[in-house]
N, C-alpha and C positions, 0 to 999 in steps of 0.2 A: 643701947646696943646699935652697932653699925649693920646696916643692911648690905647684903651681897646681892649681885645680879642673880645668882642662882635662886635666891628666895623670892625674887619678883615674879608676879604672875605673867602669863603669856599675853594677856590683854593689855597690860601696861608696857610691854616691850614693843608690841606691834601697834600700838595706838597712834603714835606719830607717823608711822610708815603708812598706815591706812589712811589717815587724814591727807598725807602728801599726795598719795595715789588718787584718792577721790577728787582732790583739787586739780590735779593733772588730767584726770578724765573729764571733769567738768569743762575745762578750757579746751581740750580737744574737741569735745562735742560741740561746744559753741563755735569753734573755728570751722568745723566741718559744715555746721548749719549755715554759717555765714557764706561760705564758699558755694553751697548748693543753692542758697537763696540768690546770690548773685547770678549764678548760672541760669536760674530760672527766668530772672528778670531779662537777661540777655536773650534767651530763646524767645520769650514773649514779645520783646520789642522787634525781634527780627520777623516774627509772625505778623505782628502789627504793620510793619512796613510792607510786607508782601501783599496783605490784605488791602492796605491804602492804595497801592499800586494797581491792583486789580480792580478796585473800585473806580479809580480814574479811568481805567481801560474800558470798563463797562459803561461808564458815562459817555466816553467818547463814541463807543460803538452805538449806544442808545441815540445820541444826537445824529449820527450818520444814518441810522435807520429811520429816524423821523424826517430827515430830509429827503431820503429816498421815497418814503411813503407819501410826503407831500408832492413830490415829482410824479410819482404813478398815478395820484389822484387828480392831477391838473388836468383841465379840459384840453389843453393844446396837445399833451402826451396821449391823452385817450382818443382824441380825433386822429392823430398820426397812427396809432395802433389799429384803429378801425380801418383806416385806408390800406395799411400794410396787409392786414388780414382779409381785406375785401369783403367785409361783412355787409356793407350796403346800408348802413345805419347812418341817420342824419339828425339834426336838431328838430324837435317837434315844432309844428307851426303853433302860433299863439291860439288858433281856434281849437287846436287838439288838446290843449291843457285845461283841465277843469279845476276850478278853485272851489274848494268847500269852506264853508264857514266853520269856525271852531265851536264845538258844542258848548253850551253853557252848563255848568255843573251847579245844581241847586244844593245849597247847603241846608241840612236839616237843622231843626231847632235843637239845642242842647237838651239833653235828657234831664229830668228833675230827679235829685237824689231822694232816696227814701228818708223820711223823718222818723226818728226812734223816740221813744218815751223820754229819754234823756234831753232830747231837744226841747220838750214842752216845759221842762223844769226851769229853763232859762227865762221863760216868759213870765214866771211867777205863778202859773197855774199849777195846780196839784192834781194828779189824776184821780 
C-alpha cells in the first residue's frame, strides 16, 4: 500500500528541517564566537602595547630620578646649597672624627638536639 504524506507523522516531516536548522545555528554560533575571540585578542594586544609604553615611560622616569638623587647627594651640590642658605657648616677636622671599632659578635655553640628512644635502637641497644 502506498503511503501518503497525510499519513506521515509530524516528526518525520519536520526532522530534516530541524536538523538543517540546528546545523545552521551551530555554524552561526561558531562564527560569532570566532569574531568575539578575535575582538578580545585585538583589545588585549592594544592594552598590552599601552602597558609596555607606560613601562618604558616609568623606567625612563626612574632613571631620571636616580640621576637627580645622585646629583642632590653629591658633596659639591651640598656645599653649594650650604653656602646659598648661609648655614655656616663646614667639613669636620680630622681630630673631630671618632672612629669606633666594629664590635665582635660571638657565635654561640649549636644546640644539641634531643635524642629519642628510637635513636638508641639504631645503636643495637635495646631499652
